[in-house]
Steps between C-alpha positions, in 0.01 A plus 500: 500500500594866469310786347505474116592871483829439686858427411685387812878473512697399808858445607685440826814713537768470771440851636282644775166666433656828611776468239253419221262777609788752502586411137140579403465814714823669386435653158869504401534129577168408340600689187799263462308172524142567387388331180603206285858418400660758273264783595613829651295752694477873539292576811353848500291448816509226765286633786511193721191569710136400474348710222845594372580515130751276325587622152782362293609413150626150431724450198522154346811341353364595155486870600118510518372707792207424730351782707360388834271699726422306815376573849583343836168383648618325818829474686540280807862495614666247460241261358294650218500754218201544269536699178242598240679471164398642164551372146391228539285582798536261793552506875830352618508370856849421628488289817813421702480211747771351719588149388787310658805724499363709216194667352229372268416771249156462345385727221135494405406691187122541476370601159149625418394160366632156405529590131736790572695280741533231230619759250783619726597174675747390227698821563441550873584150626859490365547874562411453868767230533755734340388775738558267796849420361582871484362560850713216638809646332422841657454338841829308471680819400372680810518210747 
């Protein structure tokens, strides 16, 4: 059984780890696919390096804006990206593993405790699936 603080989402996509990693590393590409369906992004900073800042504003389909101030904690090309995210605070670990002819993407969101995780799970679980859909569309577009 996993850690009760975690939300884990996974998907296998028919692209290489290098292709998936590139879509995360490139701020312009990431800006197009990051977030749930219907959201848009305005990236002010995407310093893709360990310790680098990642600041952006997400705008929902209802026009509500969400300011994000995150930091890249770990980058291991082409297999892992770890980001400290604010509001709500959690650490997102994105692991990329070769599987068959594609890549298994595993996102682990670790919250401060199980209660916070339980509060955000109803939003995060479906939003992660939508995020994977958008990432796949970006990868197909650039394949």
